Residue frames as qw, qx, qy, qz and C-alpha x, y, z in Angstrom:
[[0.609, 0.700, -0.202, -0.314, 62.64, -26.14, 47.38],
 [0.929, 0.034, 0.226, 0.290, 64.58, -29.03, 45.61],
 [0.232, -0.796, 0.309, 0.467, 68.05, -27.98, 44.71],
 [0.736, 0.665, -0.099, -0.081, 68.92, -29.87, 41.51],
 [0.928, 0.087, -0.054, 0.358, 72.32, -31.00, 40.34],
 [0.319, 0.668, -0.252, 0.623, 74.22, -27.80, 41.09],
 [0.546, -0.270, -0.629, 0.484, 73.53, -28.27, 44.79],
 [0.092, -0.298, -0.305, 0.900, 72.03, -24.90, 45.36],
 [0.333, 0.737, 0.526, -0.264, 68.88, -22.86, 44.57],
 [0.476, 0.589, 0.309, 0.575, 68.85, -20.95, 41.22],
 [0.129, -0.966, -0.094, -0.204, 68.46, -17.69, 43.29],
 [0.568, -0.741, 0.269, 0.235, 71.81, -18.27, 44.89],
 [0.814, 0.188, 0.322, 0.445, 73.63, -19.15, 41.66],
 [0.411, 0.169, 0.241, 0.863, 73.81, -15.75, 40.17],
 [0.042, 0.632, 0.530, -0.563, 71.94, -12.76, 41.57],
 [0.098, 0.428, -0.313, -0.842, 72.48, -10.67, 38.47],
 [0.177, -0.058, -0.845, -0.501, 70.96, -13.34, 36.20],
 [0.109, -0.473, -0.856, 0.181, 68.11, -13.82, 38.57],
 [0.031, 0.590, 0.267, -0.762, 67.37, -10.10, 38.48],
 [0.148, 0.267, -0.506, -0.807, 66.95, -10.06, 34.76],
 [0.521, 0.400, 0.689, -0.305, 63.27, -10.72, 33.78],
 [0.241, 0.166, 0.664, 0.688, 62.55, -11.06, 29.99],
 [0.302, 0.375, 0.166, -0.861, 60.24, -8.68, 28.37],
 [0.474, 0.423, 0.769, 0.074, 57.26, -9.81, 26.34],
 [0.120, 0.481, -0.243, -0.834, 57.09, -8.00, 23.01],
 [0.656, 0.414, 0.627, -0.073, 54.31, -9.10, 20.71],
 [0.285, -0.126, 0.571, 0.760, 55.22, -8.88, 16.95],
 [0.485, 0.477, 0.027, -0.733, 53.10, -7.04, 14.57],
 [0.832, 0.283, 0.476, -0.015, 51.67, -9.38, 11.92],
 [0.265, -0.394, 0.559, 0.680, 54.20, -9.65, 9.22],
 [0.630, 0.590, -0.021, -0.505, 53.19, -9.01, 5.57],
 [0.478, -0.307, 0.788, 0.239, 54.14, -12.21, 3.73],
 [0.728, 0.502, 0.302, -0.357, 51.86, -12.23, 0.76],
 [0.660, 0.713, -0.234, -0.043, 54.73, -12.05, -1.85],
 [0.458, -0.641, 0.614, 0.057, 57.41, -13.97, 0.05],
 [0.638, 0.445, -0.565, -0.274, 59.34, -16.11, -2.41],
 [0.975, -0.188, -0.114, -0.043, 59.88, -19.84, -1.73],
 [0.794, 0.143, -0.219, 0.549, 63.68, -19.37, -1.85],
 [0.184, -0.948, -0.055, -0.256, 63.63, -16.56, 0.77],
 [0.631, -0.677, 0.268, 0.267, 67.01, -17.54, 2.27],
 [0.301, -0.543, 0.570, 0.539, 69.82, -16.35, 0.01],
 [0.593, 0.471, -0.374, -0.535, 67.83, -17.35, -3.11],
 [0.158, 0.248, -0.956, 0.010, 68.49, -21.01, -2.10],
 [0.731, -0.231, -0.264, -0.585, 65.31, -23.06, -2.09],
 [0.773, -0.057, -0.621, 0.120, 66.83, -26.07, -0.44],
 [0.315, 0.028, -0.559, 0.766, 68.26, -24.14, 2.55],
 [0.396, -0.212, -0.001, -0.893, 64.98, -22.05, 2.71],
 [0.779, -0.215, -0.470, -0.354, 63.10, -25.36, 3.11],
 [0.530, -0.052, -0.671, 0.516, 65.33, -26.22, 6.12],
 [0.022, -0.033, 0.335, -0.942, 64.27, -22.99, 7.80],
 [0.588, -0.169, -0.257, -0.748, 60.71, -23.56, 6.87],
 [0.727, -0.189, -0.660, -0.023, 60.81, -26.96, 8.52],
 [0.328, -0.034, -0.555, 0.764, 62.26, -25.38, 11.62],
 [0.273, -0.105, 0.070, -0.954, 59.52, -22.76, 11.56],
 [0.657, -0.189, -0.532, -0.500, 56.88, -25.52, 11.16],
 [0.626, -0.228, -0.701, 0.254, 57.84, -27.21, 14.44],
 [0.110, 0.196, -0.398, 0.889, 57.76, -23.95, 16.49],
 [0.507, -0.365, -0.078, -0.777, 54.04, -23.53, 17.18],
 [0.888, -0.310, -0.297, -0.164, 53.51, -27.00, 18.69],
 [0.690, 0.105, -0.460, 0.548, 57.03, -27.04, 20.17],
 [0.020, -0.356, 0.295, -0.887, 56.53, -23.69, 21.95],
 [0.703, -0.407, -0.161, -0.560, 53.15, -25.06, 23.36],
 [0.886, -0.139, -0.418, 0.146, 54.97, -28.07, 24.70],
 [0.421, 0.248, -0.390, 0.781, 57.56, -25.84, 26.36],
 [0.318, -0.431, 0.112, -0.837, 54.95, -23.76, 27.97],
 [0.852, -0.337, -0.230, -0.328, 53.08, -26.73, 29.35],
 [0.801, -0.012, -0.451, 0.394, 56.28, -28.32, 30.73],
 [0.216, 0.293, -0.363, 0.858, 57.44, -25.05, 32.51],
 [0.473, -0.405, -0.025, -0.782, 53.97, -24.23, 33.81],
 [0.840, -0.256, -0.453, -0.153, 53.57, -27.68, 35.28],
 [0.704, -0.128, -0.438, 0.544, 56.45, -26.98, 37.58],
 [0.008, 0.714, -0.014, 0.700, 55.56, -23.46, 38.63],
 [0.727, -0.663, -0.087, -0.158, 54.91, -24.58, 42.23],
 [0.845, -0.140, -0.135, 0.499, 58.63, -25.42, 42.49],
 [0.362, 0.367, -0.047, 0.856, 59.30, -21.69, 42.24],
 [0.399, -0.817, -0.310, -0.276, 56.98, -20.61, 44.95],
 [0.641, -0.686, -0.031, 0.342, 58.86, -18.36, 47.36],
 [0.466, -0.191, 0.352, 0.789, 61.19, -17.13, 44.55],
 [0.325, 0.798, 0.291, -0.417, 59.40, -14.05, 43.18],
 [0.088, 0.658, -0.501, -0.555, 62.11, -13.36, 40.64],
 [0.133, -0.106, 0.925, 0.339, 61.86, -16.84, 39.07],
 [0.329, 0.557, 0.729, -0.222, 58.09, -16.68, 39.05],
 [0.269, 0.797, -0.016, -0.540, 58.29, -13.38, 37.10],
 [0.013, -0.465, 0.751, 0.469, 60.80, -15.06, 34.71],
 [0.295, 0.227, 0.927, 0.046, 58.38, -18.03, 34.23],
 [0.346, 0.718, 0.488, -0.355, 55.58, -15.69, 33.36],
 [0.185, 0.761, -0.323, -0.531, 57.69, -13.75, 30.91],
 [0.136, -0.256, 0.893, 0.345, 58.92, -17.04, 29.31],
 [0.359, 0.457, 0.809, -0.089, 55.27, -18.18, 28.82],
 [0.313, 0.822, 0.208, -0.427, 54.38, -14.90, 27.24],
 [0.053, 0.650, -0.566, -0.504, 57.34, -14.86, 24.91],
 [0.225, -0.075, 0.938, 0.254, 56.96, -18.45, 23.78],
 [0.396, 0.583, 0.671, -0.231, 53.18, -17.96, 23.14],
 [0.230, 0.823, -0.116, -0.507, 54.04, -14.91, 20.97],
 [0.109, -0.475, 0.779, 0.394, 56.64, -16.92, 19.09],
 [0.347, 0.208, 0.910, 0.088, 54.29, -19.75, 18.24],
 [0.385, 0.745, 0.430, -0.334, 51.64, -17.37, 17.01],
 [0.132, 0.776, -0.347, -0.510, 54.15, -15.50, 14.74],
 [0.099, -0.299, 0.879, 0.357, 55.45, -18.67, 13.21],
 [0.450, 0.468, 0.748, -0.133, 51.81, -19.90, 12.57],
 [0.320, 0.845, 0.049, -0.425, 51.63, -16.80, 10.34],
 [0.012, 0.612, -0.683, -0.398, 54.75, -17.71, 8.52],
 [0.333, -0.042, 0.941, 0.048, 53.75, -21.33, 8.17],
 [0.546, 0.578, 0.468, -0.386, 50.59, -20.38, 6.38],
 [0.429, 0.787, -0.294, -0.331, 52.85, -19.55, 3.41],
 [0.060, -0.460, 0.880, 0.102, 54.68, -22.92, 3.46],
 [0.808, 0.066, -0.389, -0.436, 53.14, -25.81, 1.62],
 [0.777, -0.013, -0.614, 0.134, 53.08, -28.90, 3.89],
 [0.055, 0.362, -0.568, 0.737, 53.74, -26.94, 7.14],
 [0.680, -0.267, 0.128, -0.670, 50.28, -27.81, 8.45],
 [0.907, 0.054, -0.413, -0.055, 51.08, -31.57, 7.95],
 [0.461, 0.290, -0.601, 0.584, 54.25, -31.10, 10.00],
 [0.295, -0.349, 0.378, -0.805, 52.33, -29.39, 12.78],
 [0.853, -0.184, -0.110, -0.475, 49.73, -32.17, 12.87],
 [0.846, 0.127, -0.485, 0.181, 52.38, -34.84, 13.23],
 [0.278, 0.303, -0.559, 0.720, 54.29, -33.01, 15.84],
 [0.545, -0.354, 0.206, -0.732, 51.10, -32.37, 17.83],
 [0.934, -0.111, -0.261, -0.218, 50.56, -36.12, 17.89],
 [0.689, 0.268, -0.494, 0.458, 54.23, -36.75, 18.81],
 [0.123, 0.339, -0.473, 0.804, 54.27, -34.31, 21.63],
 [0.585, -0.283, 0.167, -0.741, 50.74, -34.64, 23.05],
 [0.943, -0.042, -0.111, -0.310, 50.03, -38.31, 22.53],
 [0.840, 0.236, -0.392, 0.291, 53.62, -39.54, 22.62],
 [0.329, 0.360, -0.515, 0.706, 55.84, -37.46, 24.89],
 [0.393, -0.405, 0.270, -0.780, 53.06, -36.61, 27.40],
 [0.914, -0.200, -0.121, -0.332, 52.09, -40.27, 27.70],
 [0.894, 0.156, -0.327, 0.264, 55.49, -41.75, 27.87],
 [0.472, 0.303, -0.396, 0.727, 57.45, -39.18, 29.88],
 [0.355, -0.604, -0.552, 0.453, 57.13, -37.94, 33.39],
 [0.035, 0.980, 0.196, 0.026, 56.51, -34.16, 33.96],
 [0.389, -0.801, 0.315, 0.330, 60.10, -33.55, 34.94],
 [0.607, -0.024, 0.603, 0.517, 61.42, -35.51, 31.94],
 [0.338, 0.775, 0.447, 0.293, 59.26, -33.31, 29.73],
 [0.162, -0.976, 0.063, 0.134, 60.84, -30.28, 31.44],
 [0.593, -0.421, 0.522, 0.446, 64.23, -31.86, 30.78],
 [0.543, 0.390, 0.577, 0.469, 63.43, -32.16, 27.10],
 [0.113, 0.964, 0.228, 0.075, 62.29, -28.52, 27.15],
 [0.371, -0.805, 0.325, 0.330, 65.78, -27.49, 28.66],
 [0.640, -0.077, 0.605, 0.468, 67.52, -29.46, 25.95],
 [0.396, 0.627, 0.523, 0.420, 65.58, -27.89, 23.05],
 [0.059, -0.992, -0.110, 0.034, 65.81, -24.47, 24.58],
 [0.527, -0.579, 0.410, 0.468, 69.59, -24.93, 24.64],
 [0.540, 0.273, 0.588, 0.537, 69.54, -25.72, 20.88],
 [0.211, 0.843, 0.412, 0.273, 67.36, -22.76, 20.03],
 [0.295, -0.923, 0.036, 0.245, 69.33, -20.33, 22.13],
 [0.549, -0.354, 0.511, 0.558, 72.55, -21.41, 20.44],
 [0.408, 0.477, 0.628, 0.460, 70.97, -21.12, 17.05],
 [0.031, -0.949, -0.313, -0.020, 69.45, -17.72, 18.00],
 [0.410, -0.757, 0.204, 0.465, 72.84, -16.33, 19.16],
 [0.533, -0.048, 0.566, 0.627, 74.38, -17.35, 15.90],
 [0.286, 0.722, 0.508, 0.372, 71.74, -15.51, 13.80],
 [0.208, -0.968, -0.100, 0.102, 72.48, -12.39, 15.87],
 [0.514, -0.644, 0.377, 0.423, 76.26, -12.76, 15.73],
 [0.512, -0.037, 0.652, 0.559, 76.83, -13.80, 12.15],
 [0.290, 0.551, -0.023, -0.782, 75.99, -11.14, 9.51],
 [0.054, 0.134, -0.848, -0.509, 75.87, -13.71, 6.81],
 [0.047, 0.439, 0.887, -0.133, 72.59, -14.96, 8.09],
 [0.146, 0.717, 0.386, -0.562, 70.94, -11.60, 8.30],
 [0.129, 0.483, -0.450, -0.740, 72.24, -10.66, 4.82],
 [0.081, 0.004, -0.903, -0.423, 70.63, -13.85, 3.42],
 [0.112, 0.494, 0.807, -0.302, 67.18, -13.62, 4.97],
 [0.047, 0.582, 0.499, 0.640, 64.46, -11.83, 2.96],
 [0.040, 0.192, -0.287, 0.938, 63.63, -8.55, 4.47],
 [0.568, -0.345, -0.307, -0.681, 59.99, -9.52, 4.85],
 [0.870, -0.337, -0.360, -0.028, 60.75, -12.23, 7.31],
 [0.492, 0.346, -0.471, 0.645, 63.98, -10.80, 8.81],
 [0.289, -0.477, 0.327, -0.763, 62.29, -8.89, 11.69],
 [0.899, -0.271, -0.100, -0.329, 60.39, -12.14, 12.72],
 [0.902, 0.040, -0.326, 0.281, 63.57, -14.24, 12.91],
 [0.312, 0.411, -0.417, 0.749, 65.63, -11.53, 14.62],
 [0.526, -0.472, 0.132, -0.695, 62.86, -10.86, 17.18],
 [0.953, -0.196, -0.147, -0.180, 62.51, -14.55, 17.86],
 [0.744, 0.273, -0.396, 0.464, 66.26, -14.94, 18.08],
 [0.046, 0.503, -0.372, 0.779, 66.78, -12.14, 20.56],
 [0.665, -0.430, 0.170, -0.586, 64.08, -13.42, 22.90],
 [0.964, -0.070, -0.255, 0.030, 65.36, -17.05, 22.87],
 [0.533, 0.336, -0.432, 0.645, 68.73, -15.72, 23.90],
 [0.228, -0.511, 0.254, -0.789, 67.05, -13.53, 26.51],
 [0.761, -0.349, 0.217, -0.501, 65.21, -16.37, 28.24],
 [0.667, 0.340, -0.661, -0.046, 67.70, -19.16, 27.56],
 [0.191, 0.202, -0.835, 0.476, 68.15, -19.98, 31.29],
 [0.553, -0.249, 0.218, -0.765, 64.55, -19.87, 32.56],
 [0.917, -0.043, -0.262, -0.299, 63.45, -23.50, 31.85],
 [0.631, 0.221, -0.624, 0.405, 66.88, -24.70, 33.18],
 [0.073, -0.281, 0.555, -0.780, 66.39, -22.81, 36.52],
 [0.755, -0.166, 0.065, -0.631, 62.94, -24.30, 36.79],
 [0.865, 0.118, -0.488, -0.023, 64.40, -27.74, 36.16],
 [0.342, 0.267, -0.655, 0.619, 66.91, -27.20, 39.00],
 [0.395, -0.239, 0.311, -0.831, 64.12, -25.91, 41.27],
 [0.854, -0.034, -0.118, -0.506, 62.18, -29.08, 40.51],
 [0.769, -0.374, 0.515, -0.051, 65.01, -31.42, 41.45],
 [0.788, 0.583, -0.186, -0.066, 66.54, -32.13, 38.11],
 [0.759, -0.467, 0.365, 0.270, 69.72, -34.31, 38.31],
 [0.019, 0.672, -0.573, -0.470, 72.89, -34.39, 36.27],
 [0.308, -0.031, 0.927, 0.212, 72.38, -38.00, 35.18],
 [0.409, 0.634, 0.638, -0.156, 68.79, -37.29, 34.06],
 [0.192, 0.847, -0.062, -0.492, 69.92, -34.13, 32.34],
 [0.068, -0.481, 0.753, 0.443, 72.57, -35.89, 30.28],
 [0.337, 0.182, 0.917, 0.109, 70.32, -38.78, 29.36],
 [0.341, 0.750, 0.469, -0.319, 67.52, -36.44, 28.35],
 [0.127, 0.764, -0.354, -0.524, 69.87, -34.28, 26.17],
 [0.153, -0.274, 0.867, 0.386, 71.15, -37.38, 24.37],
 [0.340, 0.413, 0.845, -0.023, 67.77, -38.78, 23.69],
 [0.264, 0.823, 0.283, -0.416, 66.36, -35.44, 22.61],
 [0.033, -0.643, 0.532, 0.550, 69.25, -34.79, 20.31],
 [0.218, -0.035, 0.923, 0.315, 68.72, -38.12, 18.50],
 [0.250, 0.606, 0.738, -0.162, 64.98, -37.50, 18.18],
 [0.159, 0.830, 0.057, -0.532, 65.24, -33.94, 17.11],
 [0.049, -0.473, 0.672, 0.568, 67.68, -34.80, 14.29],
 [0.237, 0.191, 0.935, 0.181, 65.48, -37.73, 13.17],
 [0.228, 0.735, 0.580, -0.267, 62.29, -35.59, 13.16],
 [0.110, 0.778, -0.137, -0.604, 63.90, -32.69, 11.40],
 [0.084, -0.243, 0.803, 0.537, 65.12, -34.96, 8.58],
 [0.190, 0.439, 0.878, 0.032, 61.58, -36.28, 8.31],
 [0.141, 0.812, 0.396, -0.404, 59.97, -32.95, 8.27],
 [0.003, 0.626, -0.406, -0.666, 62.43, -31.46, 5.82],
 [0.136, 0.005, 0.897, 0.421, 61.87, -34.42, 3.50],
 [0.232, 0.626, 0.721, -0.187, 58.12, -33.75, 3.76],
 [0.176, 0.848, 0.086, -0.492, 58.43, -30.15, 2.69],
 [0.080, -0.480, 0.658, 0.574, 61.01, -30.96, 0.00],
 [0.278, 0.241, 0.901, 0.230, 58.74, -33.57, -1.47],
 [0.255, 0.768, 0.486, -0.329, 55.97, -30.91, -1.89],
 [0.263, 0.850, -0.237, -0.390, 58.23, -28.98, -4.34],
 [0.918, 0.391, -0.065, 0.024, 59.76, -32.10, -5.98],
 [0.235, 0.753, -0.558, 0.257, 63.17, -31.92, -4.37],
 [0.767, -0.469, 0.391, -0.196, 63.06, -34.85, -1.81],
 [0.951, 0.100, 0.250, 0.153, 64.63, -37.24, -4.30],
 [0.497, 0.793, -0.201, 0.291, 67.41, -34.88, -5.42],
 [0.805, -0.219, -0.234, 0.500, 70.72, -35.79, -3.72],
 [0.367, 0.379, -0.044, 0.848, 71.96, -32.36, -4.54],
 [0.391, -0.701, -0.161, -0.574, 69.17, -30.85, -2.32],
 [0.818, -0.552, -0.148, 0.066, 70.21, -32.84, 0.73],
 [0.734, 0.034, -0.093, 0.672, 73.81, -32.08, 0.06],
 [0.086, 0.627, 0.040, 0.773, 73.20, -28.32, -0.04],
 [0.588, -0.709, -0.078, -0.382, 71.59, -28.46, 3.33],
 [0.900, -0.301, -0.084, 0.304, 74.27, -30.67, 4.81],
 [0.552, 0.320, -0.051, 0.769, 76.88, -28.31, 3.43],
 [0.185, -0.720, -0.078, -0.664, 74.98, -25.40, 4.98],
 [0.737, -0.648, -0.043, -0.187, 74.77, -27.03, 8.39],
 [0.885, -0.376, 0.101, 0.255, 78.29, -28.54, 8.53],
 [0.683, 0.064, 0.164, 0.709, 80.69, -26.73, 6.26],
 [0.170, 0.036, 0.080, 0.982, 79.67, -23.19, 5.06],
 [0.049, -0.761, 0.365, -0.534, 78.64, -21.41, 7.22],
 [0.451, 0.058, -0.832, 0.317, 78.50, -24.53, 9.35],
 [0.480, -0.546, -0.038, -0.686, 75.48, -23.70, 11.42],
 [0.897, -0.410, -0.105, -0.125, 75.54, -26.92, 13.37],
 [0.787, 0.164, -0.318, 0.502, 79.23, -27.40, 13.40],
 [0.185, 0.487, -0.275, 0.808, 79.75, -24.13, 15.17],
 [0.655, -0.528, -0.037, -0.539, 77.24, -25.14, 17.83],
 [0.841, -0.019, -0.528, 0.113, 79.17, -28.26, 18.93],
 [0.357, 0.220, -0.580, 0.698, 81.36, -26.80, 21.70],
 [0.356, -0.218, 0.322, -0.850, 78.48, -25.06, 23.47],
 [0.818, -0.101, -0.329, -0.461, 76.28, -28.09, 22.90],
 [0.742, 0.069, -0.620, 0.243, 78.74, -30.40, 24.48],
 [0.060, 0.302, -0.511, 0.803, 79.15, -28.16, 27.49],
 [0.652, -0.341, -0.046, -0.676, 75.53, -29.02, 28.41],
 [0.887, -0.124, -0.444, -0.024, 76.78, -32.51, 29.54],
 [0.389, 0.321, -0.561, 0.657, 79.34, -31.09, 31.93],
 [0.471, -0.560, -0.604, 0.316, 78.66, -31.25, 35.68],
 [0.288, -0.569, -0.207, 0.742, 77.83, -27.81, 36.96],
 [0.147, 0.267, 0.495, 0.813, 76.77, -26.36, 33.50],
 [0.156, 0.689, 0.500, -0.501, 74.46, -23.49, 33.52],
 [0.469, 0.698, 0.412, 0.351, 73.22, -21.56, 30.36],
 [0.061, -0.996, -0.037, 0.059, 74.22, -18.25, 31.88],
 [0.637, -0.454, 0.364, 0.505, 77.93, -19.22, 31.50],
 [0.472, 0.412, 0.446, 0.640, 77.54, -18.17, 27.85],
 [0.153, -0.479, -0.197, 0.842, 77.94, -14.53, 28.29],
 [0.255, 0.550, 0.642, 0.470, 75.19, -12.78, 26.20],
 [0.123, -0.780, -0.342, 0.509, 74.66, -9.42, 28.01],
 [0.151, -0.452, 0.353, 0.805, 76.79, -7.58, 25.47],
 [0.050, 0.177, 0.793, 0.580, 74.99, -9.19, 22.52],
 [0.056, -0.702, -0.708, 0.056, 71.56, -8.46, 24.03],
 [0.149, -0.721, -0.131, 0.663, 72.57, -4.84, 24.81],
 [0.162, -0.257, 0.514, 0.802, 73.85, -4.36, 21.28],
 [0.040, -0.241, -0.826, -0.509, 70.68, -5.64, 19.68],
 [0.029, -0.580, -0.720, 0.381, 67.98, -4.40, 22.00],
 [0.133, 0.664, 0.086, -0.731, 67.87, -0.81, 20.73],
 [0.043, 0.269, -0.665, -0.695, 68.52, -1.82, 17.17],
 [0.107, -0.274, -0.924, -0.243, 65.59, -4.13, 17.14],
 [0.209, -0.650, -0.730, 0.034, 63.08, -2.50, 19.49],
 [0.229, -0.413, -0.174, 0.864, 64.15, 1.09, 19.95],
 [0.396, 0.738, 0.197, -0.509, 62.65, 4.07, 18.10],
 [0.518, 0.675, -0.380, -0.363, 62.84, 3.19, 14.50],
 [0.444, -0.358, 0.821, 0.017, 63.96, -0.28, 15.29],
 [0.196, 0.179, -0.830, -0.491, 63.91, -3.14, 12.82],
 [0.129, -0.268, -0.955, 0.004, 61.10, -5.08, 14.51],
 [0.352, -0.331, -0.142, -0.864, 57.55, -3.69, 14.40],
 [0.089, -0.132, -0.893, 0.421, 55.83, -4.45, 17.64],
 [0.341, -0.574, -0.486, -0.564, 52.10, -4.29, 18.47],
 [0.329, -0.509, 0.347, -0.716, 50.73, -2.91, 21.72],
 [0.222, -0.029, -0.952, 0.208, 50.57, -5.64, 24.37],
 [0.558, -0.505, -0.355, -0.555, 47.04, -6.36, 25.66],
 [0.370, -0.477, 0.561, -0.566, 46.39, -6.54, 29.32]]
C-alpha cells in the first residue's frame, strides 16, 4: 500500500481513530412546506448564503463519493478503512438526498445544481486525475468539517436556525465531523503527497470562493437582492465579523498546509459524545428513518 506524505499507513497513525467507524443514520423527510425564506435569524441575505451552500451539497456529495470509491482498492487489506469508506459513502449519499428536499423550497437551487453538475462531471472529471479529484474531496471535506464543528459548538447558530430545518443541519454537521478524516486517510493510502495536497487545497479554495459568490448571486437575483450592496455587506459581515463564520475557521484551515497534518489532530471526541445522545438518543432532536438493508 502506498504510504502518502506522512510516511506511514493510516492504520499505523492512530489506532483509536482507525477503530472508529461512522454510523449511517438516514434522516426522516423534513416537513418544510411553510419554511420562510428568511429562515436563518429572520435575515434573508444570510439565509440565502446557507441556501447556496445547501444547493451545492447534492452534486458535491456525489463527487466526493465517486472520488473516494475510485480509490477503494488502495484500502484493500485494511478492513477498518474499508468499513469507514463504506460508512462515508452511506452518510454522504444520505446528506445529498436530504439537501435535495430542502433545495426544492429554494428558488434557483435547481439551476445551481445543474451548473455544478457540469463543473464537476464535465470539468473536474475531465481535467483532473483520479487522485487529484480525491485531493479536492479532502480539501472540501476539511472545509465542511470545520463549518460543521462550528455549528455544533456555537449556540448562536443553533438559536438562529428555524426549528423546521434545525434537525437537518445538526444531523449533517454531526456526521461531517464524524467522518472528517476518512477521505484524507484514503488519500494517504493512495499515495497522496504533501506538495500535491497543498497545491490542491490552494486551487480548491480559490474555486470554491468564486463559485459560492456566483451561486449566492444567482439566488439573490431571484429575490431582487443581487444588486443591493447592503445584501452583500450583510453576508460579508456574517462571514468575517459577527459571528465571523469564515474568520474563525482560518487557523484550522491553514493547518491543512502543514507537513504532517492530519484531520484527527482537531480533537472532536468530546464534541461528538456530547451531541450523539442529544441528537440521536431516545427523544433526540433528529428524527431518523429505519435504514434499509
